[in-house]
C-alpha positions in Angstrom: -2.5 18.0 -2.8 -2.6 19.1 0.8 -0.3 21.4 2.8 1.6 18.5 4.4 1.7 18.2 8.2 5.4 17.4 8.7 5.1 17.2 12.5 3.8 13.7 12.2 5.3 10.4 10.9 3.9 7.1 9.6 5.9 4.0 10.3 6.0 1.0 7.9 7.3 -2.3 9.2 8.0 -4.9 6.5 7.8 -8.6 7.5 9.1 -10.6 4.5 8.0 -14.1 5.4 5.2 -15.8 3.4 3.9 -19.4 3.4 4.2 -19.2 -0.4 5.5 -16.6 -2.8 2.7 -15.8 -5.3 3.9 -15.9 -9.0 2.8 -12.3 -9.6 4.5 -10.8 -6.5 7.4 -8.5 -6.9 7.8 -7.5 -3.3 10.8 -8.3 -1.1 9.5 -11.6 0.3 10.8 -15.1 1.4 8.9 -18.4 1.3 8.7 -20.2 4.7 6.3 -23.0 5.5 6.6 -22.2 9.2 8.5 -19.4 10.9 10.8 -20.9 13.5 10.8 -19.0 16.9 14.5 -18.3 16.7 14.1 -16.8 13.2 11.2 -14.7 14.3 13.0 -13.4 17.4 16.1 -12.6 15.3 14.0 -10.5 12.8 12.0 -8.7 15.4 15.2 -7.8 17.3 16.6 -6.5 14.0 13.5 -4.3 13.5 13.8 -2.9 17.0 17.5 -2.2 16.5 16.8 -0.4 13.2 14.1 1.6 14.9 16.7 2.7 17.5 19.2 3.7 14.8 16.8 5.5 12.5 14.2 7.2 14.8 16.5 10.2 15.3 16.0 11.3 11.7 12.3 11.8 12.5 12.8 13.1 16.1 10.1 15.3 17.5 7.3 13.9 15.3 4.2 12.3 16.6 3.0 8.9 15.4 0.0 9.1 13.0 0.0 5.5 11.6 1.8 2.2 11.9 1.4 -0.3 9.1 2.7 -3.9 9.4 2.9 -5.2 5.9 4.8 -7.8 3.9 4.9 -10.5 3.2 2.6 -11.9 5.8 3.1 -10.1 9.1 0.4 -12.2 10.7 2.9 -15.1 10.7 4.4 -13.4 13.7 3.2 -14.2 17.2 0.9 -11.6 18.8 3.7 -11.1 21.4 6.1 -10.0 18.6 3.5 -7.6 17.2 3.0 -6.2 20.7 6.7 -5.6 21.1 6.8 -3.7 17.8 3.7 -1.6 18.5 5.0 -0.7 22.0 8.5 0.2 20.7 7.2 2.4 17.9 4.7 4.2 20.2 7.5 4.8 22.7 9.8 6.4 20.1 7.0 8.6 18.6 4.5 9.6 21.2 1.1 10.2 19.6 -0.8 13.5 19.8 -4.1 11.9 18.8 -5.6 8.6 17.4 -3.1 6.3 15.7 -4.1 4.0 12.9 -2.4 0.6 13.4 -2.9 -1.9 10.5 -1.8 -5.5 10.1 -1.9 -7.3 6.8 -2.9 -10.9 6.9 -3.7 -13.8 4.5 -6.6 -16.1 5.2 -5.6 -19.2 7.1 -6.3 -21.2 10.2 -3.2 -20.1 12.1 -3.7 -16.5 11.4 -7.4 -16.6 12.5 -6.4 -18.2 15.8 -4.1 -15.2 16.5 -6.6 -12.5 15.8 -7.7 -11.8 19.4 -4.0 -11.6 20.3 -3.3 -9.1 17.5 -6.3 -7.0 18.7 -4.9 -7.1 22.3 -1.5 -6.0 21.0 -3.0 -2.8 19.8 -3.9 -3.5 16.1 -7.1 -1.7 15.2 -7.3 -2.4 11.5 -6.7 -5.7 9.6 -6.3 -5.9 5.8 -7.1 -9.4 4.5 -5.6 -10.5 1.2 -8.7 -12.2 -0.1 -8.0 -11.5 -3.8 -11.0 -13.7 -4.9 -13.8 -15.7 -3.5 -13.5 -18.2 -6.4 -11.3 -21.3 -5.8 -10.3 -21.7 -9.4 -9.2 -18.1 -9.6 -7.2 -18.5 -6.4 -5.6 -21.6 -7.7 -4.6 -19.9 -11.0 -3.1 -17.0 -9.0 -1.0 -19.4 -7.0 -2.6 -18.4 -3.7 -2.1 -20.6 -0.6 -5.7 -20.3 0.7 -9.1 -21.1 -0.7 -12.3 -19.2 -0.6 -13.8 -20.7 2.5 -10.8 -19.8 4.5 -11.2 -16.2 3.4 -14.9 -16.2 4.5 -14.0 -17.7 7.9 -11.1 -15.2 8.3 -13.3 -12.2 7.6 -16.0 -13.4 10.0 -13.4 -14.1 12.7 -11.8 -10.6 12.2 -15.2 -9.0 12.8 -15.8 -11.2 15.9 -12.4 -10.2 17.3 -13.6 -6.5 17.5 -11.2 -4.7 15.2 -12.1 -1.1 14.4 -11.9 -1.7 10.7 -11.9 -4.9 8.6 -10.5 -4.3 5.1 -10.1 -6.7 2.1 -8.2 -6.7 -1.1 -9.5 -8.0 -4.4 -7.5 -8.7 -7.6 -9.1 -8.6 -11.0 -8.2 -9.4 -14.6 -6.7 -12.6 -13.2 -5.9 -15.7 -15.4 -9.1 -17.2 -16.7 -11.3 -14.7 -14.9 -14.3 -13.2 -16.7 -16.6 -10.4 -15.9 -19.2 -12.6 -14.2 -16.5 -14.1 -12.0 -15.5 -10.7 -10.8 -19.1 -9.6 -10.3 -19.6 -12.5 -7.9 -16.4 -11.5 -6.1 -17.8 -8.0 -5.6 -21.1 -9.3 -4.4 -19.4 -11.4 -1.7 -17.1 -8.5 -0.7 -20.0 -6.1 -0.3 -22.0 -8.8 1.7 -19.2 -8.9 4.3 -19.6 -5.1 4.8 -15.9 -4.3 5.2 -14.9 -0.7 6.1 -12.4 -0.6 3.2 -12.0 -2.4 -0.2 -9.0 -2.3 -2.4 -9.5 -3.6 -6.0 -6.3 -3.9 -8.0 -5.9 -5.0 -11.6 -3.3 -7.8 -12.0 -0.1 -6.4 -13.5 2.9 -8.4 -14.7 5.8 -7.1 -12.7 9.6 -7.4 -13.3 11.1 -10.9 -13.3 8.1 -12.6 -11.6 7.0 -16.0 -13.0 3.8 -14.4 -14.4 5.8 -11.8 -16.2 8.1 -14.4 -17.7 5.1 -16.5 -18.8 3.4 -13.6 -20.6 -0.2 -12.6 -21.2 -1.1 -15.2 -23.8 0.2 -18.2 -21.9 -1.6 -17.0 -18.7 -4.9 -16.5 -20.6 -5.4 -13.1 -19.1 -8.6 -11.2 -19.9 -8.4 -8.7 -22.8 -8.0 -5.0 -22.3 -11.7 -4.3 -22.8 -12.6 -6.9 -20.1 -10.2 -5.3 -17.7 -11.7 -1.9 -18.3 -15.2 -3.4 -17.8 -14.1 -4.9 -14.5 -12.6 -1.6 -13.3 -15.9 0.2 -14.1 -18.0 -2.6 -12.5 -15.9 -2.3 -9.3 -16.5 1.5 -9.1 -20.2 1.2 -9.9 -20.9 -1.7 -7.5 -18.9 -0.4 -4.6 -20.2 3.2 -5.0 -23.8 1.9 -5.0 -23.0 0.0 -1.8 -21.9 3.2 0.0 -18.2 3.2 -0.6 -16.3 6.3 -1.8 -13.6 5.9 -4.4 -10.9 8.1 -2.9 -8.0 6.8 -4.9 -7.6 4.9 -8.2 -7.9 1.4 -6.5 -9.2 2.2 -3.0 -12.8 2.5 -1.7 -13.9 3.3 1.8 -16.9 3.9 3.9 -17.2 7.5 5.3 -14.4 8.1 7.8 -12.6 4.9 6.9 -10.0 6.0 4.4 -6.5 4.5 5.0 -4.5 7.1 7.0 -1.2 5.3 6.3 -1.7 4.8 2.6 -2.6 8.4 2.1 0.7 9.4 3.5 2.4 8.1 0.4 0.1 9.8 -2.1 0.4 13.1 -0.1 4.2 12.7 0.3 4.2 12.8 4.1 7.1 11.5 6.1 7.3 7.7 6.4 9.9 5.7 8.3 10.3 2.2 6.7 11.8 -0.6 8.8 12.8 -4.0 7.7 14.2 -5.8 4.7 13.4 -3.9 1.5 11.5 -1.2 3.3 11.5 2.4 1.9 11.6 5.6 4.0 10.8 9.0 2.6 11.0 12.5 4.1 10.1 15.4 1.8 11.8 17.9 4.1 15.2 16.3 4.9 17.5 19.2 6.0 20.2 17.9 3.6 17.8 17.4 0.7 15.6 20.4 -0.2 13.3 18.3 -2.4 13.3 15.2 -0.2 15.2 12.1 0.4 14.3 8.4 -0.1 16.1 5.5 1.5 15.7 1.9 0.6 16.8 -1.0 2.7 18.5 -4.0 1.2 16.2 -6.6 -0.3 18.4 -9.5 0.9 17.7 -10.7 4.4 21.4 -11.7 5.1 22.6 -8.2 4.0 20.0 -6.4 6.0 20.8 -8.4 9.2 24.6 -8.1 8.7 24.5 -4.3 8.4 22.4 -4.0 11.6 24.6 -6.4 13.5 27.6 -4.3 12.4 25.9 -1.3 14.0 25.6 0.6 10.7 22.3 2.1 9.3 20.7 -0.6 7.2 20.2 1.7 4.2 23.6 3.5 4.1 24.4 2.8 0.4 20.8 3.1 -0.8 19.9 6.8 -0.3 18.5 9.0 -3.0 18.4 12.8 -2.8 15.5 13.8 -5.0 16.1 16.3 -7.8 13.5 19.1 -8.2 12.1 17.7 -11.4 11.7 14.2 -9.8 9.9 15.7 -6.8 7.6 17.8 -9.0 6.7 14.8 -11.2 6.0 12.6 -8.2 3.9 15.3 -6.5 1.8 15.6 -9.7 1.1 12.0 -10.4 0.6 10.9 -6.8 -1.9 13.7 -6.3 -3.7 12.7 -9.5 -4.1 9.2 -8.1 -6.5 10.6 -5.5 -10.1 11.5 -6.4 -9.6 15.1 -5.3 -6.7 15.6 -7.6 -3.8 18.1 -7.7 -4.3 21.5 -6.0 -2.5 24.1 -8.1 -2.0 26.7 -5.3 -0.4 24.2 -2.9 1.8 22.9 -5.7 2.9 26.5 -6.5 3.8 27.2 -2.9 6.0 24.1 -2.8 7.6 24.4 -6.3 7.4 28.1 -7.2 4.8 27.8 -10.0 1.5 26.0 -10.6 1.5 22.9 -12.7 1.0 24.9 -15.9 4.4 26.6 -15.2 6.0 23.2 -15.9 3.7 21.2 -18.1 1.4 23.6 -20.0 1.7 21.7 -23.3 1.1 18.3 -21.6 -1.9 19.7 -19.7 -3.4 21.1 -22.9 -2.9 17.8 -24.7 -4.5 15.7 -21.9 -7.4 18.1 -21.5 -8.0 18.0 -25.2 -8.0 14.2 -25.2 -10.6 14.2 -22.4 -8.2 12.6 -19.9 -7.7 15.5 -17.5 -10.0 18.3 -16.3 -8.7 21.6 -15.2 -10.5 23.9 -12.7 -10.6 27.7 -12.8 -7.7 27.9 -10.4 -5.5 25.4 -12.3 -6.5 22.4 -10.2 -6.2 19.1 -12.1 -8.2 15.9 -11.8 -8.4 12.7 -13.9 -11.6 12.3 -15.9 -13.4 9.0 -16.1 -11.4 8.2 -19.2 -8.2 9.4 -17.6 -8.7 7.0 -14.7 -8.9 4.1 -17.2 -5.6 5.3 -18.8 -3.9 6.6 -15.6 -0.5 5.2 -16.3 -0.4 6.8 -19.7 -1.4 10.2 -18.2 1.2 10.0 -15.5 4.0 9.5 -18.1 3.5 13.2 -19.1 4.6 14.3 -15.7 7.7 12.2 -15.1 
């Protein structure tokens, strides 16, 4: 846990449109085969209007990162991306380099727009590969196939982005350890700057969650653990550092924006369903979190009425909530929870709040405690991270 630099801000822009909604996705997204120019313009105008309404809460802060996520923000025209980049930069003048990331799914249309995205100021693309196996992609309900992912990764490299990143999903329906091993081999062969490897989870009311593990033929728990360990071993051997539970990067290529969430730094979220957080809101000693409506019609209506899009969805964090989040978010990172920084923020080190839990977790070999009270997950703790985190919330 770092001493947080609260003079900077990260901006997240949510673009909810997707060619297809994946059956495991619990994000605020909308299916659209093609994004009509009028609908695109309406949504981009709404984002810019919200930026104008909301930027005052983060006034005086310099821009550290801009992340365009979704959904599939690469469905937007490069001209729309350029408008958004320019507007955010104008509201928050930068004091140094700014990481600008665009999420994209493999596809012909998206590939054709890559040079335009680069010209618009995007320096980093995150490609939702998920798997290089067509059968796995089909079972996941993905709209693309493996060859499209390969072509997209090559095209992204040719377009001259500073960083090409890819996402892999493991423990998918019907997937075995050999399947995932081949995915890792292909991922490493493309030499991306950053790799995210996530285990499939059954979220909320998604079609996958309703179907259940048995009907989906998901790999067993032991296989999931073996896949997680294989990812760490293979990616580490290839020169990537695991700096967070699911994220690996080449030296100097860690995700600036993503780390803002784990370090609880200020983030302004724009768009349908986007979340903003500010640990040092003047009216909330332990921070405030604001969440925009997840329905597009409601989001647009509030903006058109000239009212803040998140007026009724504001949460002032209680001390216990903030402490718990500070603990488990820091434990997600490989460097763990720094006891001295935690004590400066909350008045006591972690042991002052969770002594019994820490003793239990250390005794079970899930947590290691340094001489100054710093905490880190052990290898076994990483495999059971969600269970560990429950002790702190």
